[in-house]
N, C-alpha and C positions, 0 to 999 in steps of 0.2 A: 257223787261227783258228776258234774255236767259232762255230757258227751262231746268229744272233740270233733270239730267240724273239719273234715278232710278236703274241703273245696279249696283248690288252688286260689291264691291271691297275690297281688302285686305288692312288692315291698321296696322302699327306698332305704338303702343301708347307709347309715350315718356314722357308724363307729365299729369298733372291734372289742369284744369282751376279752377278759384275761385268759380264757380257754380257747380263743381263736374263732369264735363265732361272730357273725355280723349282728349289728344292732339296728333294729328297726322299731317303728311304733305302729301299732294297730289298734284302732278305736281308742287312742290315748293311753294304751298300755305298752310297756316295753316287750319286745319280741326278739329273742335270740335265735338267729337263723344259721344253722350249720351249712358250711360250704359257700358262704357269702362273704364279700369284702367291702370295706368302706368305699363309697362312691358308686356302688353298683345298683342297678335296678334288676330285681329277680322276681320270678314266680316261686312261691313257696307254699308248703302245706304245714299246717300246725301238727306238732307231735306231742306237745305236752302243755299242761296248764297249771299255774301256781298263783298264789295270792298276789304277788307283786310283779310277776313277769310270766310270759308264755314262751314256749319253745317251738321251733320250726326247722325245716330243712329245705334247701334249695332244690327245685326240680327243673328250673330253666334259667339261664342267665340271659336277660334281655339286653342289658347294657353292661359290658365288662369293664372293670377297673384296668388301668394300665399295668398294675402289679400282677394281674392274673396270669398264671402259666398253666400249661396242660400237666396234670399230675403224672408222674412217672409210673405209678403203681396202678394197675387195673382194679385193685381192691379198694382204692380210695373211696371214701364215702360210706363203705360198709364196715371195713375193719377200723377199730378204734385206736390202732397202734400210732398212727400220726394223723393230725387233723389239719395240717397247713401246707400240704404238697401243692395246693393250688395257688399259693402265695409265693411270689418271686423270692428266692433265697436271700438276696441282698436286703430285702425289706423285712423279712421275718425278724432278723436280729434287731432292727430298729423299732419294730412293734414291741419286742420284748423289752427294749430299753425304755420305751414309753410306759410299759406296765410297771417296771421297777420304780421309775421317777414318780409316777402317779401314786403308787403305794407309799413311798417315802413321804410324800407331801400329805396325802389323805389320811393315812393311819398314824404315821410318826410325827407329822407336822415339822418335817425337816427337809433341807435340800442340801445336796453335796456342794462343797466349794467348787469342785470340778467333776465332770463326767468322764470316766475312763473310756478309751476306745474299746469297742466290743472285741471279745476274743472269739476266734472261730477256727474250725479245722475241717477235716473231712465231713461232708454233709451226707454222703451216702456210704453204705457198707461199713458204718463205724460202731454199731452197737455190739459189744462183746458179752453182755450179761443181760439176762431176762427170763421170763417165764411164759411158756406156751400153755394155754389151756387145751385140754383133750377131752373129746366127747364122742362116743359112739352114737350115731344118729341112724336109728333102724329105718326111718322112712327113706332115707338117701342110700341105705345100704353100705355105709362107709363110716370110718372114723375120721373126725376133723382134728386137726392140730393147728393152732394158730393163737392170735390174740382175740380178745373179745370183740364182738360187734359193737357198733355205737349203741345198740340196745344190749346191755351187758348180760342179759339172759341167754344169749346165743354166742357160740363160738364161730368166728368168721371162717368160711371156707376158702383158704388161701393156698396158693401153690408156691409162692415165694415171698420174700420180704426184701425190699431194697435198702432199708436202714440197717438191718442186721448184717454182721460179717458175712461175706458171700459163702464161705464154707458152711455156714449154718443156714442163711436165708435162702439159698438155692437148693437145699436138701429138705425142705418142709414136706414136700409130697412124699419123698422116700421115708422120712420119719413117720408120717401118717400111715403109709402102707405097712411099715414095720409094726406099728401098734395094732393096726387092723388084723395082722396076721396071728397075734397073740391069743392064746386062750383067755388071758386076763384083760382083753381089750376094753371091757365094760368097767374094769376096776382100776384104770389108770386115769386120774383126774388132771394131771399136769406133768409137764416135763420142763425142768429148769436147764438153761444153757449158760456156759461161761467159757471164755477162751483166754488162754494165756500164750506163752511162748511155745513153739514146737519142741518136741523131745525126740529122741531116737525111737521111742516106742509108739508115740501117737503125735498128732499135729497140733496139740495144744487145746483142742475143743473137748469139753466134758459135758455130757448130758446126765442129769439126775432124774431117774424115772420114779415118781411117786406111785406106789401101788397099794390098794386097799385090801388085797387078798394075796395069799402066797403065790409065787410064780411056779409053774410047772417046770420040769427039767427041759421040755421042749421050748418053753418061753425063754428060759435063760440061755439055751443054746442059740436061739434066734437072735437075741440081743448081743451075744458075744460075736456071732458071725457078722452082724451089722457093724459092730464097733471095729472089727478087724478089717472089714472091707472099706470102711470110711476113714480108718485111722482116728476114730473117736475114742475117748475113754467113757465108760459107762458106769455110773454109780446107781445104787438102788436106795430107796427110802420107803421102807415098809411102815414106819411109824413117825415119831418126832424127829426133831433135828439131830438127836444123838444116835439115831438109827441109820444114818446115811453110811454106806460102806461101798467099797469098789466091787464091781463085778469083773471088769476087764479094763486095763491090765490089773495085775494083782496089787500093785502099789504105784498108781499113776501120780507123777510129781507135777503139780500145778504151779506155775510161776509166771510173773511178768517182770519186765525190766524197765528201769529208769536210767538209760545210758548216760544222760546228762550228768548224773551224780554217781555213776558207777554202782548202781544198786539193783539187786534182784529180790523181789518179794515172792515168797512162797505163800500159797493160800489154799483153802479147801473149797469144795464146789459150791457151797451155799454162802460163803463169805461175801461181804460187800466189797466190791472194787468199783472204781469209777468206770462207767459204761463206755466212755469215749477216750481211747488211749492217747490219741494225738492231742486232744484238748486237755486231758489231764496233765500232761507235761507242761504245756503253756500255762495252765492254771497254777501249778506249783511254782513255776518260775515267777509269775506275776505276784503271788502271794508273798514269796521271799523277798522280792524287790520292794514291795510296798511296806513290808515289816521293817526294812532299813536296820536290820540287826547288825551288831558289831561283834568282832571275834570274842570279846570277853562276856558276852550277854548269857544270861539264863532265860530261856524261853518256856512258857507254859502252852502246851498244845491240847485243847479240849476236844472231846469227841474224836479221838485220835485214830480209831479203827486199826488197821494193820500198820500204821505208821506212815501213811502216804505223804504227809507233810513233815512228820517228826524226823524221819531218817535223812531226808535232804537237808533239813535244818541243821541236823547234828553235824553235817560236813562243813558248816560255816560258823557255828557259835560254840561257846564253852560247854554248854549243857542244855538239853531239852528234856522236859518232863511231859510225857504223854499220858492223858487220862481218857479212859474209855469204859463204857458201861457194860459191854459184853466181855465176860471173863475169857472166853475162847479167843476172841480177837487180841486181847491183851497178851495172852500166852504166845500167840503167833507173832505179835509185834516184837516181843522179847526175842523170840527165836530168829526173826528177821534181822534184828539188830546184831545178834551174835553171828549169824550167817554172813553178814556184810562187814564183820570186824568193827562194829561201832560200840564203843564202850562209854560214850558220853550221853547216852539216851536211857532214861528210866521210864518204866510204864507202870501205871496203877489202874486197877479196876474200881470204878465208882459210879453209882447211879447219880448223874448230874442233875436230876430233878428232885432229889431228896436231901435231907440233912447232911451237910458236908463238914460240920464243925469238927469231927473227929478225924478227918483226913489229914494225914501228915503233910501232904503237899500244900494244904491250905495255909499252913503256918510258915511256909518258906517264902523266900523273896525271889521275885522275878523281874526282868526288865521289860519283857514284851509278851503280848498274849495273841495267840492265833486260835481260832475256833471254827469248826465246821459242823454244826448241829444238824439234827434231822429236821423234818418239816415243822415240828412244833417249836423250834427256835431254842433260845438259851436264856430266857427271861429269869429262871430260877437262879441258875448259877451266877449270872451277872449281878443279880441283887444281893448275892452273899460273898462275892469276891472283894477282897480289898483293892479296889481299882486304881487307887492313887499311886500304887507302885509301879504301874506300867507306863512306859514312855510311848508305846503305840499299841493299837489293837487292830488286827486284821480279821475280818469276819467273812467267811465263805458261806453262802446261803444256797439252799435249794428251794426256797419258798419265800417270794418277795414280801408277803404279808407279815410273816414273823420277823424277817430282818427289819422291816419298817417299824413294827412295834418295839423291837429291842433298840433300834437307832434312836427312837423317840425317847426311850428311857435313858440311854447314855447321854444324849445331848440335852434334853429338857430337865432331867432330874439329877444327873451326875456331872454336868458341866463340861462334857467332852465336845469336840468339833468333828463333824463328818467331813473329813478332808477330801474324800473322793469316793465314788461308787460307779460301778459299771456292770455290764452283763457278759456272760459267757455262754456260748451256744453248745452245751453239753449234749442236748437232744434236738438236733436240726429236724425240722418238719413236724415238731410237736409244739404244743403251747407251753411246755415246761420252761421255767425261767430260772436259770442258775445265775448267781451274781456274787459280787465280791465288793466289799467296803472297807475303808481304812478310817480309823478314828485316832485323833491325837488330842492331848490335854489342851484345853482352851487357854490361851495366853492371857495373863492379867492386863 
C-alpha cells in the first residue's frame, strides 16, 4: 500500500456524506473530510486511501460555513460518539432529510408524495442506552472508559458525555476510577448502560459489567459500594447473554413508562429499547396517526421487540399481533401486555428473514401493517407477505438505504404508493438517520 502523505492541503468542501463528513476533490479523486461542512474552505490532512475515494480530517477552518457552531464537547473530533456537533442543530435534521430523500430516489427510484415535518426532541442528555468500551492503558497508568475514538483501535479518553443522560454522562470519570480500582481491571472489556424510571431502591440506571475472569470478593464489594453510593443497579456478565445476573440490588426492577397510553414496560439490562425517550413517544404517536387505524382493525406489527408500538396500538384497535425474532423479547412483551391489562395483543417468535410459510399468523387476515426492522430492512418478509390485505403500511426505519430498497420493491414491483416519508432525530449530533414512511395501495 502506498504511504499516506500527511502534508496539509487546502480543500473546498462541496457536499456532505451520509456519515457527516465533508466532500472535496483532490487530484480529481473524491476526498471525505471529517469535521468539514459544505461551503467551507479548510486545511486538511489525509488519513486513509481507497480505490474510489480518500479520507481526511480538518486541521484548520480557513472559511467557515454559516452553519458551523462551536462543539459543546471538548472530546469532539477524537471520540466517535457523535460526529456533527460542529453543525447547527437546526441544520442537522435537514441534512438527514436530504440523506433520506436522496436514498429513496437513488436506490429505490421513488419519491414520496409529501415530505413529513421532521420530528425532534431533546438534543442533549437524551441517550439512555449504550455501550462503553473499557481498556486498561499501561502507558497512561489508567483505565479508559468511553466510546471508541474515530480510529476504532483506541478508546477515547473522555471525562463526560453531553449526549448521554447526565446521571451517566457526568459519571464517566467515576466509573473509570471504579474499574481501575478492581483486581480485574484488565479483564473488563465493556460496560453497558441503560436507564428507565427511578424506583425506591435505585434511580433507574443499570450498568452491566462484562468481565472475562472471575471477580474477587474485594471487586464485588467495590462494585456494590459504588452502586449504593450512586444509586445505580449493577449487573454482571461473565459469559454470554444468558449469564447476565444482578449484583446489587438483588432483584432490580427496570421499567420505562409511556404515560400517553398509560403503559409501563418492564425490561432487562441488555434488552433493546429506543435510546431517546422523548422522541420515542413522538415517534409512536406519529406512527399511529399515519396508520389511520380504526377501532375494528386487526394490525400486524413486525419486529415488535418489547411491544413498543404493539401495546399503544392495542389501546385503539380490536387486535394487534406482534412478531419478533428474539424469543426473550417475545416473552417479555407478553408479560408487559399482561402487566398492563391488555388482552387484545398476541405475540409470536419468528425469524423474519427465513421461511415463514408455517407461521400461523401468516395465514390470518389483517387490515394494516406496521414494521420497525433492523438495519438490514424487511425485504424478505415483505416479499412473502400477502400484501393485498393491507389498507396501509407504516415502515419505521433506522437505515435509509434499506428503507429505500424496500420502498422501491413496494412501489415499483407491488404497485403501492409512497404517500409520505420523513426523518426523526433519534440520535442528535450523530449522522444516524431514523425515518418513517407510509404506503397506501395505488388507486386504479
